[in-house]
C-alpha positions, -999 to 999 in steps of 0.1 A, spaced: -145 -608 -66 -151 -646 -69 -170 -639 -102 -170 -612 -125 -185 -580 -111 -201 -601 -82 -194 -601 -43 -187 -630 -22 -220 -643 -6 -234 -615 18 -239 -625 58 -277 -618 66 -268 -586 87 -250 -574 54 -274 -582 28 -305 -570 50 -285 -536 57 -280 -534 19 -317 -540 13 -327 -513 36 -303 -486 22 -317 -486 -14 -305 -446 -18 -268 -460 -13 -273 -489 -38 -285 -469 -64 -256 -441 -61 -232 -471 -61 -251 -487 -89 -252 -520 -68 -280 -548 -72 -287 -576 -48 -289 -609 -67 -301 -641 -50 -275 -673 -56 -298 -701 -65 -270 -728 -62 -257 -715 -26 -289 -711 -14 -302 -746 -24 -267 -759 -6 -273 -738 26 -309 -742 25 -316 -707 32 -315 -676 8 -281 -664 0 -273 -629 -15 -246 -614 -35 -241 -578 -47 -236 -573 -86 -215 -540 -94 -221 -516 -122 -194 -491 -132 -196 -470 -98 -166 -478 -76 -158 -465 -44 -169 -468 -8 -201 -461 13 -209 -464 51 -243 -482 57 -261 -484 91 -286 -511 103 -300 -520 136 -269 -502 154 -245 -518 131 -223 -500 108 -211 -514 78 -185 -503 48 -193 -512 14 -160 -509 -8 -167 -513 -46 -137 -521 -65 -130 -517 -104 -143 -545 -121 -113 -548 -147 -86 -561 -123 -52 -549 -126 -58 -516 -142 -31 -490 -136 -59 -467 -118 -31 -437 -113 -19 -434 -146 -56 -433 -159 -65 -405 -135 -32 -387 -146 -42 -386 -181 -81 -381 -173 -74 -352 -151 -40 -336 -160 -42 -335 -198 -26 -303 -201 8 -316 -189 21 -282 -171 33 -305 -145 53 -338 -152 32 -369 -157 29 -388 -118 61 -406 -114 57 -425 -79 93 -425 -66 85 -461 -47 53 -480 -61 59 -503 -30 51 -473 -9 14 -476 -25 9 -511 -10 -11 -500 19 -35 -485 -7 -39 -514 -25 -78 -518 -34 -87 -486 -17 -96 -464 -48 -106 -433 -25 -70 -436 -11 -56 -437 -45 -74 -406 -57 -63 -386 -24 -27 -398 -31 -31 -386 -65 -43 -352 -55 -18 -347 -27 6 -354 -54 -6 -329 -78 -11 -304 -50 22 -304 -37 36 -299 -72 10 -272 -80 20 -255 -46 59 -255 -54 53 -238 -89 20 -220 -95 8 -209 -61 -2 -173 -64 -12 -142 -42 -40 -119 -57 -59 -87 -46 -88 -90 -27 -109 -63 -13 -109 -62 26 -130 -40 53 -115 -29 84 -119 -2 109 -85 13 115 -74 33 147 -64 68 137 -54 63 104 -70 59 67 -63 33 43 -78 32 7 -114 44 8 -131 60 40 -168 41 41 -184 74 50 -218 61 58 -201 36 82 -181 62 101 -215 85 105 -234 58 118 -209 38 139 -179 59 149 -194 93 156 -225 84 174 -202 65 200 -176 93 201 -150 72 185 -143 96 157 -107 80 156 -123 50 143 -122 50 105 -140 24 85 -120 18 55 -121 -5 26 -90 -10 4 -72 -38 -19 -47 -60 -2 -23 -85 -20 -31 -119 0 -32 -157 -4 -64 -159 13 -84 -161 -25 -112 -181 -34 -89 -200 -55 -67 -210 -28 -99 -216 -4 -108 -244 -30 -77 -259 -23 -77 -257 14 -113 -272 14 -105 -300 -8 -74 -311 12 -100 -310 43 -122 -332 27 -92 -355 18 -83 -354 57 -116 -363 67 -117 -393 45 -83 -406 55 -92 -400 93 -116 -433 87 -90 -453 70 -68 -481 85 -38 -469 109 -12 -483 80 -29 -459 52 -34 -430 76 3 -435 85 12 -431 47 -11 -400 39 -13 -379 69 21 -365 64 17 -354 33 -17 -338 41 -1 -320 69 25 -305 48 2 -294 21 -19 -277 48 13 -259 63 17 -248 27 -13 -234 25 -9 -209 57 -30 -179 56 -58 -193 36 -91 -193 55 -107 -227 58 -142 -220 42 -172 -244 29 -168 -246 -7 -201 -253 -30 -197 -264 -65 -215 -232 -79 -181 -215 -59 -157 -228 -91 -176 -208 -117 -171 -173 -97 -131 -181 -106 -116 -164 -137 -89 -183 -153 -68 -155 -170 -35 -147 -174 -13 -165 -148 -45 -174 -130 -49 -201 -161 -24 -221 -141 -53 -230 -117 -77 -247 -139 -65 -283 -140 -60 -283 -101 -96 -268 -98 -108 -295 -122 -95 -320 -99 -108 -304 -66 -143 -302 -84 -143 -337 -90 -136 -345 -52 -160 -322 -39 -184 -338 -64 -174 -372 -56 -170 -370 -18 -203 -372 4 -202 -358 38 -226 -349 67 -222 -320 90 -218 -331 127 -211 -301 151 -203 -281 123 -175 -306 110 -174 -324 79 -177 -361 87 -166 -384 57 -197 -409 45 -191 -421 8 -169 -416 -23 -182 -425 -59 -163 -426 -90 -181 -436 -122 -154 -458 -142 -170 -452 -173 -167 -413 -170 -130 -419 -159 -124 -443 -190 -140 -415 -215 -118 -388 -200 -84 -409 -200 -91 -418 -236 -99 -380 -244 -67 -371 -223 -47 -394 -243 -59 -382 -278 -60 -346 -271 -20 -347 -262 -9 -369 -290 -34 -360 -315 -34 -326 -310 -59 -299 -325 -71 -326 -351 -91 -343 -321 -122 -326 -306 -119 -336 -268 -149 -321 -255 -181 -337 -252 -202 -322 -287 -241 -322 -282 -259 -333 -313 -298 -333 -320 -311 -362 -338 -349 -360 -349 -371 -390 -347 -407 -403 -356 -422 -432 -339 -453 -428 -355 -470 -420 -319 -452 -389 -320 -420 -368 -334 -394 -352 -312 -359 -345 -310 -333 -364 -289 -296 -351 -276 -269 -372 -281 -231 -369 -270 -200 -379 -285 -170 -391 -267 -146 -376 -292 -142 -367 -332 -114 -367 -350 -112 -341 -380 -90 -344 -411 -66 -317 -420 -92 -296 -433 -112 -296 -404 -140 -322 -415 -152 -347 -393 -137 -381 -406 -137 -403 -375 -162 -407 -346 -144 -420 -310 -168 -437 -286 -154 -455 -253 -169 -486 -236 -157 -493 -206 -160 -534 -203 -138 -558 -214 -145 -577 -250 -146 -610 -229 -170 -597 -208 -201 -622 -203 -232 -605 -218 -268 -616 -213 -290 -619 -241 -291 -616 -277 -279 -584 -285 -243 -595 -290 -217 -598 -319 -188 -623 -319 -155 -609 -327 -121 -624 -323 -128 -645 -294 -149 -622 -276 -183 -607 -276 -200 -570 -279 -232 -557 -278 -245 -551 -312 -263 -518 -297 -228 -504 -293 -221 -506 -332 -258 -496 -342 -251 -464 -317 -219 -453 -330 -230 -459 -367 -258 -434 -359 -235 -409 -347 -211 -410 -376 -243 -406 -402 -255 -377 -385 -262 -348 -410 -239 -326 -390 -208 -351 -389 -211 -375 -420 -181 -392 -408 -168 -425 -426 -149 -442 -397 -158 -454 -363 -135 -464 -337 -147 -483 -306 -125 -481 -277 -122 -508 -251 -100 -514 -221 -74 -542 -223 -51 -556 -195 -20 -575 -203 -38 -588 -234 -36 -582 -269 -48 -547 -281 -48 -552 -317 -74 -538 -340 -106 -559 -347 -127 -550 -379 -135 -530 -395 -173 -539 -396 -185 -524 -428 -221 -509 -433 -232 -497 -467 -258 -473 -480 -263 -450 -446 -249 -419 -460 -270 -403 -490 -252 -396 -522 -222 -413 -509 -216 -451 -521 -183 -458 -493 -193 -475 -463 -193 -465 -426 -166 -488 -409 -165 -496 -374 -131 -508 -358 -125 -524 -324 -92 -508 -305 -82 -518 -272 -61 -493 -251 -40 -511 -226 -49 -498 -192 -26 -524 -172 11 -519 -161 26 -518 -196 1 -487 -204 26 -460 -208 47 -477 -230 18 -492 -251 -3 -456 -256 17 -446 -288 8 -480 -304 -30 -471 -296 -29 -436 -306 -10 -447 -342 -40 -474 -346 -65 -444 -343 -47 -420 -367 -46 -448 -391 -81 -456 -390 -91 -415 -393 -68 -415 -423 -86 -440 -439 -118 -427 -431 -108 -390 -441 
């Protein structure tokens, strides 16, 4: 990227292909931008692509040509794997991701899809080694001269006796097997990853395919069956089966994020998308869930805010990224995550200057509205921004008075940076201490 979130100039064929692929542009959050200066220098229109919060890869075809569109994270230097580790493995039943040789990841540099697959393969290998289970499944089978379980009398009368095959006994029985829905979800997700890796350059395939084949072999006896997102709702995570919940959350993410097309009965990889806004929120929630514990409400919490605009009244659903409670269980601090650098260029007048950077003033107003909601009445807000290799100090607080009925104390808004670069792991404790200090002052 030559400029923040902006691609190099496109060739004519590339921009025409993207112009025609409106659905792909929408899914990837891309905007075609006319580069006025380059257009004047060249004497013809020059277009570039502005990225949003979506990263990933998609295939675009136009007039017999095929293009791959790669959108990389706009915040450079982020430790993507560690973010993913906290976002999708917050229960810590398996040790955090420790890649034995960081150099081995060099072929995947810039390939977000490949990094996600590498993360999944690591987690799947650990899960298979520790938690893979057999379970009882119901089978129906025509047995020869013997009975097992329950005899299906209607089938026996309808299919066996009329054909003088009274020795064929249809039976229904339970059997301990690996071929369960829970394990089929694992195998199908592995299959999707394999189809995606097949489109990678040779060096990346050489890195990932042996890992895929090893996991496939370890899942021997499991039937490869297409899995729909609705199938995840059929799994019951009780008892020892609760260990499947985190790996299935990761499988669900991959099944939702990979776009496949069926050709001749096979799933062909076409597109992968990941919303970095969502990943950053999940990462922050995962960190606070682990280190703050029960005082942090990590799940999205829906609230209703009534409004009256004169032309009509109604209600609007709002969602919190997180909420810290005091020792008595009362809300004391709202946590809101914003995946943008404080130094990111912001167009328009909706900005506040803070510590050498600029933020959207609407972010401050939004979080104050959340904190003063009648169901919360929190006195502190933490706006969390990503930092890479910079100063993750606390900025603020910004104080807002007179917003809580019957209370003279202000609502305070503090900006807290969380390191997402190579120093992330050793910096997270400082981030947690900052959030806890702000929440204690607000409690």
